[in-house]
C-alpha positions, -999 to +999 in steps of 0.1 A: -109-012-224-093-001-192-116+022-171-098+019-138-063+012-125-055-002-091-019+002-081+003-013-054+029+010-038+060-008-026+082-018-055+056-004-080+051+033-075+077+037-047+111+020-042+115-010-019+145+008-003+124+038+007+099+016+026+125-009+040+153+016+047+134+047+057+098+041+067+101+007+085+131+016+107+115+050+115+083+033+127+103+007+147+123+033+165+094+056+173+067+030+181+074+023+218+074+060+227+044+067+205+023+039+220+032+049+256+025+085+249-009+080+232-022+048+249-050+067+267-065+079+234-096+060+223-082+051+188-049+038+202-068+019+230-088+001+203-057-007+183-041-022+214-072-043+218-069-054+182-033-063+189-044-086+217-070-101+194-044-108+167-020-122+193-048-143+208-036-131+243-043-104+269-012-082+267+000-053+289+010-022+270+047-031+273+040-066+261+019-053+232+048-030+222+071-061+222+046-080+201+044-051+176+082-049+173+083-086+167+057-083+140+078-055+124+109-076+125+089-105+108+074-081+082+039-092+092+010-076+073-012-072+104-039-045+104-034-029+138+004-028+133-001-011+099-025+014+114+000+023+141+028+026+116+006+049+095+001+072+125+038+073+133+047+081+096+020+108+096+038+125+125+071+121+107+058+135+074+043+165+093+076+171+111+095+170+078+116+140+088+113+126+053+094+130+020+074+103+002+095+087-025+077+080-059+092+070-092+091+098-118+077+074-144+049+065-121+039+101-114+040+111-151+018+082-162-006+084-133-012+120-142-016+112-179-041+084-172-061+107-148-063+133-176-076+106-200-105+100-176-092+067-161-101+063-124-071+056-102-070+036-069-044+024-045-043-010-028-014-016-004-007-036+028+001-003+044-028+015+060-049+040+040-035+067+062+000+057+053-009+057+016-024+091+018+006+105+037+031+091+011+012+106-019+004+137+000+040+145+010+058+136-022+088+157-034+065+168-062+038+180-038+004+167-029-006+139-053-037+126-035-061+144-059-050+118-085-068+090-067-105+082-064-100+057-035-076+038-013-077+002+000-056-016+026-059-050+044-092-041+059-107-051+026-087-084+028-053-099+021-035-089-011-029-125-021-066-134-017-088-133-048-119-122-028-101-089-019-100-079-056-136-089-061-146-067-032-126-038-046-143-041-080-177-040-063-167-010-042-153+011-071-181+001-094-162-013-124-164-048-141-132-067-133-123-070-169-121-032-171-097-029-142-059-031-145-039-041-114-002-031-111+021-049-087+056-063-083+043-095-065+033-125-086+009-139-060-010-106-058-013-105-096-025-141-096-053-133-071-064-103-092-063-122-124-083-150-109-114-127-106-109-112-141-086-082-137-061-073-163-026-074-148+009-059-153+039-070-133+065-043-125+100-057-125+118-023-120+155-034-117+151-067-134+148-074-171+112-083-180+106-120-189+084-123-220+074-158-208+061-147-175+025-155-165+017-117-164+029-090-188+061-076-173+075-041-177+103-023-160+087+011-159+053+027-161+065+042-194+063+007-209+026+002-200+004+003-231-033+006-224-058-007-248-079+021-264 
């Protein structure tokens, strides 16, 4: 019986185009000015130290900015980059530059599952702050009360089985009572390897009944065991 659901965001609850065509370009455009403006603040100082650590090099602020832009262009899932993107998006949400996109079927079913007493969690490569901003500034209003917790790459990589083991320990449910939702096979493989139940969101593609994980095109097609 499913007691908890852990969901991915990009391609699962939110469209790939929103992230790739709105959020990523926005962060790329704003990052140089943001880092220069806030580099003296303790949190940003530490993130720049973390950038140097990840790059295995001592970098000036300008070179750190160049490295960050390069990582964005390479779509790297690097924790200090994700943290900075989250801060930039937070400012954008607060200014009303954009709203968080979420699929209507995802919202409706997440609400229904919450009402049934199922605990809901988010696990995304985007920072926890970015996750909260997206759900907190949706067109439908603040949806953060739906969730009992959020996880990002600080817990580990999304294609690493140990990350899902750690999440299960953190949220306090046996792995076989947790359902993980994602659009990425390798993430689902990692979750399944430690005992999670899994469902593969295909969205714009027709589900393949022969796939290694149950495929659905919408949250409406997810049938939970009772």
